[in-house]
Structures are given as C-alpha cells and as structure tokens.
ZANUDO-519724 format. One record per residue (C-alpha): x, y, z; residue number from 0. Coordinates in nm, 2 decimals, always signed. Each point is the difference from the previous one (the first is absolute). Layout:
# ZANUDO-519724
X, Y, Z, NUM
...
END
This chain:
# ZANUDO-519724
+1.14, -0.58, -0.73, 0
-0.14, +0.33, +0.10, 1
+0.04, +0.31, -0.21, 2
+0.25, +0.26, +0.12, 3
-0.11, +0.16, +0.32, 4
-0.20, +0.32, -0.04, 5
-0.24, +0.20, +0.21, 6
-0.32, -0.20, +0.02, 7
-0.35, +0.13, -0.06, 8
-0.15, -0.11, +0.33, 9
-0.37, -0.02, -0.07, 10
-0.09, -0.09, +0.36, 11
-0.11, +0.30, +0.20, 12
+0.17, +0.02, +0.34, 13
+0.34, -0.12, +0.11, 14
+0.23, -0.19, -0.24, 15
+0.04, -0.37, +0.09, 16
+0.34, -0.15, -0.02, 17
+0.08, -0.37, +0.04, 18
+0.32, -0.13, +0.15, 19
+0.06, -0.38, -0.08, 20
+0.29, -0.23, +0.02, 21
+0.15, -0.32, +0.17, 22
-0.01, -0.07, +0.37, 23
+0.28, +0.19, +0.18, 24
+0.07, +0.23, -0.29, 25
-0.06, +0.31, +0.21, 26
-0.34, +0.11, -0.09, 27
-0.10, +0.13, +0.35, 28
+0.34, +0.14, +0.06, 29
-0.03, +0.19, -0.33, 30
-0.34, +0.15, +0.12, 31
+0.17, +0.10, +0.33, 32
+0.29, +0.17, -0.18, 33
-0.24, +0.18, -0.24, 34
-0.22, +0.15, +0.28, 35
+0.26, +0.29, +0.09, 36
+0.04, +0.07, -0.37, 37
-0.37, +0.03, -0.06, 38
-0.02, +0.23, +0.31, 39
+0.26, +0.22, -0.15, 40
-0.20, +0.03, -0.32, 41
-0.33, +0.06, +0.19, 42
-0.15, -0.32, -0.14, 43
-0.29, -0.14, +0.22, 44
+0.03, -0.39, +0.01, 45
-0.19, -0.29, +0.12, 46
+0.09, -0.38, -0.03, 47
-0.17, -0.32, -0.06, 48
+0.21, -0.31, +0.09, 49
-0.06, -0.36, -0.10, 50
+0.11, -0.31, +0.19, 51
-0.11, -0.35, -0.04, 52
-0.17, -0.06, +0.33, 53
+0.13, +0.27, +0.23, 54
+0.01, +0.38, +0.04, 55
+0.38, +0.00, +0.06, 56
+0.11, +0.27, -0.24, 57
-0.28, +0.23, +0.09, 58
+0.08, -0.02, +0.37, 59
+0.35, +0.08, -0.08, 60
-0.09, +0.31, -0.18, 61
-0.26, +0.10, +0.26, 62
+0.26, -0.03, +0.28, 63
+0.29, +0.16, -0.20, 64
-0.10, +0.36, +0.07, 65
+0.05, +0.10, -0.37, 66
-0.38, +0.02, -0.09, 67
-0.32, +0.05, +0.20, 68
-0.10, -0.35, +0.09, 69
-0.36, +0.06, -0.12, 70
+0.14, +0.04, -0.35, 71
+0.11, -0.36, -0.02, 72
-0.24, -0.28, -0.08, 73
+0.07, -0.38, -0.02, 74
-0.13, -0.25, -0.25, 75
+0.04, -0.37, +0.08, 76
+0.02, -0.17, -0.34, 77
-0.07, -0.36, +0.12, 78
+0.15, -0.13, -0.32, 79
+0.29, +0.08, -0.24, 80
+0.07, +0.36, +0.04, 81
-0.03, +0.08, -0.37, 82
-0.37, -0.12, +0.01, 83
-0.11, +0.32, +0.19, 84
+0.21, +0.25, -0.21, 85
-0.08, -0.16, -0.34, 86
-0.27, -0.26, -0.04, 87
-0.24, +0.14, +0.25, 88
+0.11, +0.33, +0.16, 89
-0.33, +0.07, +0.16, 90
+0.13, -0.01, +0.36, 91
+0.28, +0.24, -0.09, 92
-0.23, +0.24, -0.19, 93
-0.24, +0.01, +0.30, 94
+0.28, +0.07, +0.24, 95
+0.14, +0.29, -0.24, 96
-0.36, +0.13, -0.02, 97
-0.04, +0.01, +0.38, 98
+0.33, +0.19, +0.04, 99
-0.10, +0.26, -0.27, 100
-0.33, +0.05, +0.17, 101
+0.16, +0.04, +0.34, 102
+0.27, +0.22, -0.11, 103
-0.12, +0.24, -0.27, 104
+0.33, +0.19, -0.03, 105
+0.20, -0.31, -0.11, 106
+0.23, +0.02, -0.30, 107
+0.11, -0.35, -0.01, 108
-0.09, -0.34, +0.12, 109
+0.28, -0.27, +0.00, 110
-0.12, -0.36, -0.05, 111
+0.27, -0.24, +0.12, 112
-0.04, -0.36, -0.12, 113
+0.09, -0.29, +0.21, 114
+0.32, -0.16, -0.10, 115
-0.03, -0.21, -0.31, 116
+0.20, -0.13, -0.29, 117
+0.13, +0.18, -0.32, 118
-0.34, -0.07, -0.18, 119
-0.21, +0.24, +0.22, 120
-0.15, +0.30, -0.17, 121
-0.27, +0.24, +0.10, 122
-0.34, +0.05, -0.16, 123
-0.04, +0.36, -0.14, 124
-0.36, -0.01, +0.14, 125
+0.19, +0.03, +0.33, 126
+0.30, +0.22, -0.06, 127
+0.10, +0.28, -0.23, 128
+0.37, -0.08, +0.00, 129
+0.21, -0.27, +0.17, 130
+0.36, -0.09, +0.09, 131
+0.16, -0.33, +0.06, 132
+0.27, -0.05, +0.26, 133
+0.28, -0.25, -0.01, 134
+0.33, +0.00, +0.19, 135
+0.37, -0.09, -0.07, 136
+0.00, -0.28, +0.26, 137
-0.24, -0.20, -0.22, 138
+0.27, -0.05, -0.26, 139
+0.15, +0.19, -0.29, 140
-0.21, -0.22, -0.24, 141
-0.34, +0.14, +0.11, 142
-0.03, +0.25, -0.28, 143
+0.09, -0.26, -0.26, 144
-0.30, -0.22, +0.12, 145
-0.22, +0.27, -0.16, 146
-0.31, -0.07, +0.21, 147
-0.31, +0.20, -0.09, 148
+0.05, +0.21, +0.32, 149
+0.35, +0.11, -0.11, 150
-0.11, +0.06, -0.36, 151
-0.34, +0.16, +0.03, 152
+0.03, +0.23, +0.30, 153
+0.03, +0.38, -0.05, 154
+0.30, +0.01, +0.23, 155
+0.25, -0.28, +0.09, 156
+0.17, +0.06, +0.34, 157
+0.31, -0.19, +0.09, 158
+0.04, +0.02, +0.37, 159
+0.28, -0.07, +0.26, 160
+0.29, +0.11, -0.23, 161
+0.21, +0.02, +0.32, 162
-0.02, -0.39, +0.03, 163
+0.15, -0.05, -0.35, 164
+0.36, -0.06, +0.12, 165
-0.11, -0.24, +0.26, 166
-0.20, -0.23, -0.23, 167
+0.26, +0.02, -0.29, 168
-0.22, +0.21, -0.23, 169
+0.13, +0.29, -0.21, 170
-0.26, +0.28, +0.07, 171
+0.10, +0.18, -0.31, 172
-0.05, -0.31, -0.22, 173
-0.34, -0.08, +0.13, 174
-0.13, +0.35, -0.05, 175
+0.14, +0.02, -0.35, 176
-0.15, -0.35, -0.10, 177
-0.33, +0.10, +0.14, 178
+0.01, +0.33, -0.19, 179
+0.08, -0.19, -0.31, 180
-0.28, -0.25, +0.03, 181
-0.25, +0.28, +0.08, 182
+0.11, +0.24, -0.28, 183
-0.14, +0.35, +0.06, 184
-0.22, -0.10, +0.31, 185
+0.17, +0.12, +0.32, 186
+0.23, -0.19, +0.23, 187
+0.10, +0.16, +0.35, 188
+0.26, -0.16, +0.23, 189
-0.05, +0.07, +0.37, 190
+0.07, -0.08, +0.36, 191
-0.28, +0.07, +0.24, 192
+0.17, -0.07, +0.35, 193
+0.31, +0.12, +0.18, 194
+0.15, +0.33, +0.09, 195
+0.02, +0.09, -0.38, 196
-0.30, -0.07, -0.23, 197
+0.05, +0.00, -0.38, 198
-0.24, +0.05, -0.30, 199
-0.31, +0.07, +0.22, 200
-0.01, +0.37, -0.10, 201
+0.01, -0.10, -0.37, 202
-0.31, -0.22, +0.05, 203
-0.18, +0.26, +0.18, 204
+0.08, +0.27, -0.27, 205
-0.12, -0.24, -0.27, 206
-0.33, -0.04, +0.18, 207
-0.04, +0.37, +0.08, 208
+0.10, +0.12, -0.35, 209
-0.13, -0.26, -0.24, 210
-0.31, -0.13, +0.17, 211
-0.12, +0.28, +0.24, 212
+0.14, +0.27, -0.23, 213
+0.16, +0.18, +0.30, 214
+0.30, +0.21, +0.00, 215
+0.29, -0.16, +0.18, 216
+0.18, +0.19, +0.27, 217
+0.33, +0.16, -0.07, 218
END
C-alpha cells in the first residue's frame, strides 16, 4: 500500500502528469468533464490524453463538449488490454503527453485517462507523477473489499455516482468507510459528476492544486 499522501517532488520539468484509471463505466470521462470548470476557477491550464481500445470515442466527446480547447485533447488507441499502454509499455502515452507539452508551453497539468479496465490496472511512474482510480457504487458495495492493486496503490481513490446508491441497494456511507479503512491514511473521496448538483469535485481539484501543483486554493 502507498505511504500517506504528501506533496510529491515532481522531478519532471513541465506540467505534472496525472493518471485516471478505473473500470469501464465508472465515470472517468465524466470526472474530467466535471473537473474542467474547477481547474478554470483555479487558473490551472490543462490538456488531456484519452485511451480507448480501438476508437477515439472519449477524445471526441471531450473535444465536442466545449469545456476545453479541442486541440488540447489527444487520443491513444491501445489496440490491446488498456493497462498495457499505461503500465507495461507507456511509450504511446508518453509521446502524446510530450506532443501536448510542446504545443502548449503554458500547461500546468496533463490528464491521462486510461481505457476502462479491471481492478488490477495501475500506472507506470515513468508515465505519470500521481494517479487516481475511479470506481462507482453501482458496481457493488464489495468493490473495496476486493482490494485490487488499482484500489490499493493509487494516490487517490474516487468513489463515483454516490447519488445512485439508494437505487442499487448500496449504503454510500458504508462503502466510503470501508474503502477508507482498507486504504489507511491514503485519501478516498466520494463524488457525483453529473446532474444539477455535483459533489466532491471541488475537493479533488483542491487536492491537485494544493498538494501536486503547490497552488493556493480559492476562498
């Protein structure tokens, strides 16, 4: 298990690189969409690399959404298990991030979204400085107890779709408490990314701004 979260000594010059992993449908792209306005409030300049198996679906969704300059979104087609290009051989993702960094010198942050994978997916630290793993309550209240490497080793565990908990017979408080107990001092944040009211997104943005980019957070 990771040590307690602390500001990292990011040795790479240029923008910090943050990985976002998690199972299919857990809400990784929706989380990016919800984070964009929060990054704007904090003056954080962002670009995104998305990964899909054999399509550019997530990149096109972000490019068309109006939340980010479409030129700041690049797609990687993994062509294999999604974790291959974020862990075993992250060359394609490193190249895409390098291209964005060269094209936009003022970037603070590059988000690298994995294709949907299982609980064993993790990021190579040759690719990212810090990474989060996204699960959702609709996948079942036993997900934290399965203790996959993604759940245990990420810097931040995000539990999404809290609003769905009553509809899938899950106690949101219990799943958050269990995940927190399993991960010890390493952070867990519950959120909802869609709907008229979002929840937890500001906490995620604050954590990135304060503890990774060393930025003051807005009052």
